[in-house]
C-alpha positions in Angstrom: 3.7 -2.8 -14.0 7.0 -2.1 -14.0 8.8 0.0 -11.8 12.0 1.7 -12.6 15.0 1.3 -10.3 15.5 4.9 -9.9 11.8 5.9 -9.1 12.0 3.1 -6.6 15.0 4.5 -5.0 13.4 7.9 -5.1 10.2 6.6 -3.1 12.1 4.9 -0.5 14.5 7.7 0.0 11.3 9.9 0.3 10.2 7.6 3.1 13.0 7.2 4.9 12.1 9.1 7.9 9.5 6.3 8.6 10.9 3.5 10.6 10.6 -0.3 9.3 9.8 0.8 5.6 10.7 -2.0 3.3 10.0 -2.4 -0.5 9.2 -6.1 -2.0 8.6 -7.1 -5.7 5.2 -8.1 -6.5 3.3 -8.8 -9.8 5.9 -6.8 -11.7 5.4 -3.9 -9.5 6.5 -3.2 -5.6 4.8 -3.6 -2.6 5.5 -1.0 0.3 5.6 -2.1 3.8 5.9 -0.7 7.2 6.7 -3.7 9.5 4.3 -6.2 8.6 1.6 -3.3 7.2 1.0 -3.2 3.7 0.3 0.4 2.9 1.6 1.2 -0.6 2.1 0.4 -4.2 4.3 1.4 -6.8 3.1 0.7 -10.4 4.1 1.9 -13.8 6.5 4.3 -11.7 3.5 6.0 -9.6 3.0 5.8 -6.1 -0.4 4.6 -4.6 -1.3 4.9 -1.0 -3.7 3.1 1.0 -7.1 4.7 1.4 -10.2 4.2 3.8 -12.9 6.8 4.7 -10.3 8.7 6.8 -8.1 9.4 4.2 -9.9 9.3 0.7 -11.3 12.7 1.0 -7.5 14.3 0.7 -6.4 12.0 -2.5 -9.8 12.9 -4.4 -9.4 16.9 -3.2 -5.9 16.6 -4.9 -7.4 15.4 -8.1 -6.2 11.5 -7.3 -7.1 8.6 -9.3 -7.4 4.7 -8.0 -5.0 2.2 -8.6 -6.2 0.2 -11.5 -4.2 -2.8 -11.9 -5.4 -3.9 -15.5 -6.7 -0.6 -17.3 -9.0 -2.2 -19.8 -10.5 -4.0 -17.2 -13.5 -2.3 -14.5 -12.3 -2.6 -10.8 -10.1 -0.4 -8.6 -8.2 -1.1 -5.4 -8.4 0.8 -2.1 -5.2 2.6 -3.6 -4.9 6.2 -4.8 -2.0 7.8 -6.7 0.0 10.2 -4.7 -0.2 13.9 -5.8 3.1 15.0 -7.3 3.7 17.9 -4.9 3.0 15.0 -1.9 5.5 13.0 -3.6 8.3 15.6 -3.8 8.1 16.7 -0.3 9.6 14.0 2.0 8.0 15.3 5.5 4.5 15.9 3.5 4.7 12.3 2.0 5.5 10.4 5.5 2.7 12.2 6.6 0.5 10.9 4.1 2.0 7.3 4.5 1.4 7.1 8.2 -2.1 7.8 7.4 -2.3 4.9 5.0 -0.6 2.6 7.4 -2.9 3.6 10.0 -6.0 3.0 8.0 -4.6 -0.6 7.1 -4.0 -0.9 11.0 -7.4 0.0 11.6 -8.9 -2.4 9.2 -7.1 -5.5 10.4 -8.4 -4.6 13.7 -11.7 -4.6 12.8 -11.0 -7.9 11.1 -12.0 -6.6 7.6 -9.4 -8.3 5.5 -6.2 -7.7 4.0 -4.0 -10.2 2.7 -2.5 -11.3 6.2 -6.2 -11.5 7.1 -7.1 -14.2 4.6 -4.0 -16.0 5.1 -4.7 -16.3 8.7 -8.3 -17.0 7.9 -7.2 -19.9 5.5 -4.7 -21.6 8.2 -7.2 -21.6 10.7 -9.4 -24.0 8.6 -6.6 -26.4 7.7 -6.9 -29.2 9.8 -3.6 -30.0 11.6 -1.4 -33.2 11.0 -0.5 -35.0 13.7 2.8 -36.9 13.8 2.4 -39.5 16.0 
């Protein structure tokens, strides 16, 4: 899932209109965050954004495909490839990224998981240790 530094830089430049965007290495790819909301993945020099019922149709209409981390295995994640025309327009990419962030924020509010939700749930089941 390697990402070339030039492609990562290009994506971040295109997203600079969004406040609080950062990139973090993950499993050979790059995760994109706006503040603490994980909204995108860069893998193999393709940008994927988070989808749900509110924005999935836009990706499908554009002929996008879902992120499949292991092409030789079944199963996809809730991220779809950004169409090239969207990627090349900073304004349009930022609009799509905002919808991806919103999709994730709504999922969190509904308690539908995400990695932060799983971590919190794990912590809450761990008994606290007393130091006395």
